[in-house]
ZABA-618377 format. One line per field, with one value per atom (N, C-alpha, C, CB): chain; x, y, z; residue in three letters; atom name. Coordinates in steps of 0.001 Angstrom, whole numbers, plus 500000, padded with zeros to 6 digits. Last residue first. Glycine has a CB too. Layout:
chain	(A|...)
c1	(X|...)
c2	(Y|...)
c3	(Z|...)
resn	(ALA|...)
name	(CA|...)
END
This chain:
chain	(A|A|A|A|A|A|A|A|A|A|A|A|A|A|A|A|A|A|A|A|A|A|A|A|A|A|A|A|A|A|A|A|A|A|A|A|A|A|A|A|A|A|A|A|A|A|A|A|A|A|A|A|A|A|A|A|A|A|A|A|A|A|A|A|A|A|A|A|A|A|A|A|A|A|A|A|A|A|A|A|A|A|A|A|A|A|A|A|A|A|A|A|A|A|A|A|A|A|A|A|A|A|A|A|A|A|A|A|A|A|A|A|A|A|A|A|A|A|A|A|A|A|A|A|A|A|A|A|A|A|A|A|A|A|A|A|A|A|A|A|A|A|A|A|A|A|A|A|A|A|A|A|A|A|A|A|A|A|A|A|A|A|A|A|A|A|A|A|A|A|A|A|A|A|A|A|A|A|A|A|A|A|A|A|A|A|A|A|A|A|A|A|A|A|A|A|A|A|A|A|A|A|A|A|A|A|A|A|A|A|A|A|A|A|A|A|A|A|A|A|A|A|A|A|A|A|A|A|A|A|A|A|A|A|A|A|A|A|A|A|A|A|A|A|A|A|A|A|A|A|A|A|A|A|A|A|A|A|A|A|A|A|A|A|A|A|A|A|A|A|A|A|A|A|A|A|A|A|A|A|A|A|A|A|A|A|A|A|A|A|A|A|A|A|A|A|A|A|A|A|A|A|A|A|A|A|A|A|A|A|A|A|A|A|A|A|A|A|A|A|A|A|A|A|A|A|A|A|A|A|A|A|A|A|A|A|A|A|A|A|A|A|A|A|A|A|A|A|A|A|A|A|A|A|A|A|A|A|A|A|A|A|A|A|A|A|A|A|A|A|A|A|A|A|A|A|A|A|A|A|A|A|A|A|A|A|A|A|A|A|A|A|A|A|A|A|A|A|A|A|A|A|A|A|A|A|A|A|A|A|A|A|A|A|A|A|A|A|A|A|A|A|A|A|A|A|A|A)
c1	(928739|929948|931022|929650|926758|927435|928745|926515|926076|926496|927275|925277|925277|926464|926972|926157|924323|924048|925308|922902|925899|925428|925124|926471|924511|925612|925069|926406|923798|923315|924493|922265|923792|924528|923924|926026|922261|922234|922927|920768|924443|923292|923375|923209|925677|925850|924569|927004|925732|925186|925389|923692|928934|927485|927024|927034|931527|931049|929534|931717|933258|931896|931429|930932|935963|935629|934265|936725|937402|936284|936146|934960|940023|939541|938420|940696|940218|940098|939693|939084|940968|941136|941093|942475|939596|939808|939872|938653|940362|940178|940447|941109|941135|939713|939416|939050|943125|943233|941837|944318|943772|942850|943012|941371|945191|945953|945048|946884|943218|944185|944950|943489|941611|941248|942163|941247|942615|941179|940801|940746|945369|944611|943123|944829|945946|946195|945421|947718|945313|944582|944744|945080|947179|945746|944909|945298|949720|949321|947803|950038|949929|949877|949291|949055|950418|949061|948955|948199|953224|952405|951103|952100|954090|954858|954032|956132|952244|952270|953015|952907|952838|951528|951608|950644|954723|955054|953797|955882|953750|955083|955436|956110|951196|951389|952732|951263|951714|950979|951207|949470|952977|953720|953036|953860|950883|952099|952904|952965|949116|948739|949950|947718|950506|950244|949897|949110|952978|951594|951473|950632|955866|955298|953859|956152|956848|956295|955675|957355|959352|958589|958137|959430|960948|959760|958876|958955|962884|963285|962103|964205|961005|961983|962219|961568|957501|958812|959716|958646|954986|955553|956964|954673|953141|954110|954834|955125|949785|951163|952085|951350|946615|947612|949002|947617|944371|945302|946370|945950|941948|942376|943279|941151|941365|941412|941877|940067|940013|940402|940301|939516|941323|940132|940583|939187|943173|943446|942190|943918|944377|943343|943931|942564|944713|945176|944072|945559|943641|944992|945575|944993|941753|941941|943416|941523|940061|941460|941631|942428|937205|937812|939292|937086|936393|935665|936300|934316|937091|937714|937108|939280|936284|935283|935921|934323|938119|937363|936284|936736|941251|939998|939240|939136|943498|943606|942318|943993|945272|944059|944179|942811|947406|947622|946374|948765|946838|946744|946836|945413|946919|948000|947986|949296|944900|945798|946944|945017|943636|943918|944982|942651|943546|943769|944205|942517|943033|944222|944540|944022|940718|941786|943103|941427|939089|939729|940834|938697|937630|939080|939795|939327|935101|935551|937057|935100|932260|933611|933960|934605|929915|929818|931189|929045|930698|929936|929872|928527|934065|932676|931944|932559|937055|936168|934747|936233|939564|938285|937463|937506|942924|941971|940727|942620|944948|944082|942938|943560|948249|946795|946083|946357|950878|950335|948822|950693|952081|951390|950927|950200|954836|953923|953332|954650|955952|955546|954621|954859|958728|957386|957065|957283|960470|960428|958997|961352|960703|960247|960106|958890)
c2	(362571|362078|363124|361698|364280|363352|362846|362170|365658|366388|365482|366982|363641|364457|365170|365480|360636|361801|362636|362655|357339|358542|359665|359012|354511|355404|356666|355757|351106|352427|353276|352349|348694|349355|350728|349473|345655|347110|347718|347644|342823|343494|344992|343208|341558|342063|342705|343068|338604|339929|340297|339983|336916|336913|338347|335947|337501|336626|336473|335248|340127|339664|338809|340864|341254|340292|339719|339147|344356|343434|342546|344204|345913|345357|344389|344645|348869|347430|347130|346825|351112|350829|349324|351428|353325|351886|351673|351005|356179|355588|354086|356267|357770|357592|356925|358909|357160|357113|356781|356047|359178|358224|358304|358508|361108|359976|358847|359459|363816|363294|362146|362835|364990|363654|363112|362703|367652|367355|366039|367308|367555|368573|368244|369947|365496|365280|366305|365371|366809|365593|365342|364368|368924|369229|368013|369746|367566|368365|368586|369712|364168|365605|366343|365898|361474|361920|363382|361687|361078|360143|360745|358931|363287|362859|361949|362143|363344|364433|364041|365674|360792|361174|362247|361665|358924|359786|360350|359006|357357|357949|358951|356861|356590|357123|357813|356014|355520|356780|357408|356555|353170|354144|355506|353661|351899|352249|353307|350998|351571|352426|352826|351720|349772|351118|352049|351104|347839|348123|349564|347876|346230|347330|347574|348624|344440|343913|344966|343204|346595|345359|344800|344311|348772|348831|347590|350068|348291|348278|348335|349432|346463|347393|347287|348753|345457|345629|346577|346148|345329|344083|344238|343544|346501|346804|345526|347890|345736|345502|345759|344051|347161|346787|346688|347796|345812|346891|346382|347443|344677|344479|345620|344374|345472|344036|343692|343441|348481|347699|346199|348068|349659|349160|348254|348392|350731|350822|350438|352256|349656|349696|349959|348396|348731|349728|349940|351076|346523|346956|347924|347600|343752|345068|345452|345089|342052|342195|343614|341879|339927|341235|341093|341987|337326|338417|339783|338469|334107|335318|336491|335285|331529|332488|333704|331809|329572|330151|331125|329058|330014|329347|330105|329220|331484|330041|329291|329780|334168|333593|332075|334013|336208|334838|334224|334830|337945|337892|336434|338545|338517|337736|337692|338274|339752|340600|339854|341316|337641|338917|339722|339731|335375|335221|336515|334710|336452|335647|335659|334197|337862|338508|337766|338570|335984|337046|337772|338044|334059|333832|334934|332509|335188|334346|334174|334926|335754|335939|334958|335812|335472|335910|336089|337208|334860|333863|334192|333751|335753|336174|335126|337603|336288|335336|335884|333933|338610|338353|337372|339667|339486|338783|338394|337531|342058|341426|340808|342463|342145|342233|341524|341628|344039|342692|342817|341784|346881|346282|344874|347141|349029|348003|347321|346970|352371|351264|350313|351788|354085|353588|352332|353287|355727|354948|354504|353718|359029|357668|356962|357656)
c3	(192146|191460|191510|189998|193163|194062|193447|194397|190766|191963|192916|192681|188961|188686|189932|187604|190845|190001|189851|190593|190687|191378|190388|192402|188941|189246|189919|187962|188614|188982|189400|190111|186042|187107|187362|186753|185219|185084|186297|184949|184740|185330|185073|186842|181573|182934|183434|182995|179617|179889|181356|179525|179394|179540|179811|180686|179311|178233|178281|178325|180074|180329|179155|180555|181531|180474|180823|180337|182318|182523|181297|182799|184085|182827|183173|182016|186161|185945|184510|186917|188690|187262|187072|186707|190873|190671|189161|191344|192825|191496|191545|190462|195025|194709|193366|194733|197578|196119|195596|195631|200339|199730|198220|200152|201567|201064|200574|202141|200499|201453|200819|202752|198582|199061|200154|197915|198187|198111|198796|196663|198512|199237|199264|198606|196705|198140|198975|198454|194330|194707|196199|193893|194343|194366|194755|193005|194266|195424|195478|195398|193161|192903|194093|191645|193486|193187|192779|194367|193907|193125|192629|193946|195373|194210|193305|194653|197492|196506|195244|197107|198849|198311|197225|199429|199884|198741|198072|197714|201968|202109|201011|202126|201180|202531|202695|203550|198665|198769|200140|198522|199487|198693|198731|197245|200818|201561|200816|201801|198642|199767|200596|200651|197011|196521|197677|195488|198776|198392|197900|199581|197511|198289|197842|198131|195693|196935|197833|197684|194456|194268|195616|193509|194473|195321|195183|194987|192568|193975|194937|194250|190020|190563|192055|190253|190118|189498|190294|188081|191215|190689|190149|189605|193994|192938|192544|193401|194509|194936|193755|195485|195422|194421|195034|193275|197738|197436|196470|198735|198862|197466|197028|196521|201400|201134|199731|201360|200261|201435|201137|202650|197260|197938|199084|196944|195670|197106|197886|197495|192488|193515|194890|193528|189234|190198|191224|189493|187961|187617|188638|186254|188271|188852|188667|190371|186081|186451|186950|185249|186034|186249|186582|187368|185559|184930|185074|185479|185065|185587|184841|185433|184383|184848|185520|185816|183786|182678|183126|181872|185599|185291|184200|186554|186068|186297|185975|187733|184465|185042|185089|184231|184067|184556|185209|185555|180967|182429|182894|182926|178237|178832|180347|178385|176833|177613|178283|178652|175415|174763|175498|174654|177119|175684|175003|175029|179715|179442|177945|179938|179283|180041|179843|181537|177997|177211|177966|176769|179292|179156|178380|178474|181584|180484|180479|179167|183834|183317|182215|184430|185170|183782|183127|183708|187737|186985|185496|187548|188380|188261|187429|187616|190140|189473|189500|190152|189684|190336|189510|190545|190376|189517|190308|188895|190254|191247|190457|192347|188870|188720|189870|187376|190181|190031|189852|191271|188339|189480|189159|189896|187737|187243|188463|186295|187422|188280|187534|189543|186255|185912|186721|184392|189065|187823|187496|187933|190218|190464|189112|191260)
resn	(UNK|UNK|UNK|UNK|UNK|UNK|UNK|UNK|UNK|UNK|UNK|UNK|UNK|UNK|UNK|UNK|UNK|UNK|UNK|UNK|UNK|UNK|UNK|UNK|UNK|UNK|UNK|UNK|UNK|UNK|UNK|UNK|UNK|UNK|UNK|UNK|UNK|UNK|UNK|UNK|UNK|UNK|UNK|UNK|UNK|UNK|UNK|UNK|UNK|UNK|UNK|UNK|UNK|UNK|UNK|UNK|UNK|UNK|UNK|UNK|UNK|UNK|UNK|UNK|UNK|UNK|UNK|UNK|UNK|UNK|UNK|UNK|UNK|UNK|UNK|UNK|UNK|UNK|UNK|UNK|UNK|UNK|UNK|UNK|UNK|UNK|UNK|UNK|UNK|UNK|UNK|UNK|UNK|UNK|UNK|UNK|UNK|UNK|UNK|UNK|UNK|UNK|UNK|UNK|UNK|UNK|UNK|UNK|UNK|UNK|UNK|UNK|UNK|UNK|UNK|UNK|UNK|UNK|UNK|UNK|UNK|UNK|UNK|UNK|UNK|UNK|UNK|UNK|UNK|UNK|UNK|UNK|UNK|UNK|UNK|UNK|UNK|UNK|UNK|UNK|UNK|UNK|UNK|UNK|UNK|UNK|UNK|UNK|UNK|UNK|UNK|UNK|UNK|UNK|UNK|UNK|UNK|UNK|UNK|UNK|UNK|UNK|UNK|UNK|UNK|UNK|UNK|UNK|UNK|UNK|UNK|UNK|UNK|UNK|UNK|UNK|UNK|UNK|UNK|UNK|UNK|UNK|UNK|UNK|UNK|UNK|UNK|UNK|UNK|UNK|UNK|UNK|UNK|UNK|UNK|UNK|UNK|UNK|UNK|UNK|UNK|UNK|UNK|UNK|UNK|UNK|UNK|UNK|UNK|UNK|UNK|UNK|UNK|UNK|UNK|UNK|UNK|UNK|UNK|UNK|UNK|UNK|UNK|UNK|UNK|UNK|UNK|UNK|UNK|UNK|UNK|UNK|UNK|UNK|UNK|UNK|UNK|UNK|UNK|UNK|UNK|UNK|UNK|UNK|UNK|UNK|UNK|UNK|UNK|UNK|UNK|UNK|UNK|UNK|UNK|UNK|UNK|UNK|UNK|UNK|UNK|UNK|UNK|UNK|UNK|UNK|UNK|UNK|UNK|UNK|UNK|UNK|UNK|UNK|UNK|UNK|UNK|UNK|UNK|UNK|UNK|UNK|UNK|UNK|UNK|UNK|UNK|UNK|UNK|UNK|UNK|UNK|UNK|UNK|UNK|UNK|UNK|UNK|UNK|UNK|UNK|UNK|UNK|UNK|UNK|UNK|UNK|UNK|UNK|UNK|UNK|UNK|UNK|UNK|UNK|UNK|UNK|UNK|UNK|UNK|UNK|UNK|UNK|UNK|UNK|UNK|UNK|UNK|UNK|UNK|UNK|UNK|UNK|UNK|UNK|UNK|UNK|UNK|UNK|UNK|UNK|UNK|UNK|UNK|UNK|UNK|UNK|UNK|UNK|UNK|UNK|UNK|UNK|UNK|UNK|UNK|UNK|UNK|UNK|UNK|UNK|UNK|UNK|UNK|UNK|UNK|UNK|UNK|UNK|UNK|UNK|UNK|UNK|UNK|UNK|UNK|UNK|UNK|UNK|UNK|UNK|UNK|UNK|UNK|UNK|UNK|UNK|UNK|UNK|UNK|UNK|UNK|UNK|UNK|UNK|UNK|UNK|UNK|UNK|UNK|UNK|UNK|UNK|UNK|UNK|UNK|UNK|UNK|UNK|UNK|UNK|UNK|UNK|UNK|UNK|UNK|UNK|UNK|UNK|UNK|UNK|UNK|UNK|UNK|UNK|UNK|UNK|UNK)
name	(N|CA|C|CB|N|CA|C|CB|N|CA|C|CB|N|CA|C|CB|N|CA|C|CB|N|CA|C|CB|N|CA|C|CB|N|CA|C|CB|N|CA|C|CB|N|CA|C|CB|N|CA|C|CB|N|CA|C|CB|N|CA|C|CB|N|CA|C|CB|N|CA|C|CB|N|CA|C|CB|N|CA|C|CB|N|CA|C|CB|N|CA|C|CB|N|CA|C|CB|N|CA|C|CB|N|CA|C|CB|N|CA|C|CB|N|CA|C|CB|N|CA|C|CB|N|CA|C|CB|N|CA|C|CB|N|CA|C|CB|N|CA|C|CB|N|CA|C|CB|N|CA|C|CB|N|CA|C|CB|N|CA|C|CB|N|CA|C|CB|N|CA|C|CB|N|CA|C|CB|N|CA|C|CB|N|CA|C|CB|N|CA|C|CB|N|CA|C|CB|N|CA|C|CB|N|CA|C|CB|N|CA|C|CB|N|CA|C|CB|N|CA|C|CB|N|CA|C|CB|N|CA|C|CB|N|CA|C|CB|N|CA|C|CB|N|CA|C|CB|N|CA|C|CB|N|CA|C|CB|N|CA|C|CB|N|CA|C|CB|N|CA|C|CB|N|CA|C|CB|N|CA|C|CB|N|CA|C|CB|N|CA|C|CB|N|CA|C|CB|N|CA|C|CB|N|CA|C|CB|N|CA|C|CB|N|CA|C|CB|N|CA|C|CB|N|CA|C|CB|N|CA|C|CB|N|CA|C|CB|N|CA|C|CB|N|CA|C|CB|N|CA|C|CB|N|CA|C|CB|N|CA|C|CB|N|CA|C|CB|N|CA|C|CB|N|CA|C|CB|N|CA|C|CB|N|CA|C|CB|N|CA|C|CB|N|CA|C|CB|N|CA|C|CB|N|CA|C|CB|N|CA|C|CB|N|CA|C|CB|N|CA|C|CB|N|CA|C|CB|N|CA|C|CB|N|CA|C|CB|N|CA|C|CB|N|CA|C|CB|N|CA|C|CB|N|CA|C|CB|N|CA|C|CB|N|CA|C|CB|N|CA|C|CB|N|CA|C|CB|N|CA|C|CB|N|CA|C|CB|N|CA|C|CB|N|CA|C|CB|N|CA|C|CB|N|CA|C|CB|N|CA|C|CB|N|CA|C|CB|N|CA|C|CB|N|CA|C|CB|N|CA|C|CB)
END
């Protein structure tokens, strides 16, 4: 399979800025874009392939048809066809709230 590129999923946030555009060249349309989701299978925000013969295909559809090739056998055995990772860039021109994360056992 060829190297896949994905369309960014841009999220407006009150604390967002313009660095995603100024530094990374993302196609933001306003001055409060705080996140650029690069790889996601979050329901309602699934990444779409932007290049090659698979252009326009969702990441979830590709996983459904090529799970082991994309994720590896051990990941598929553990998680099935769920992709448990969200990759994103954040531009926070203002302070962010405190985030709570699960303990080591749950993580």
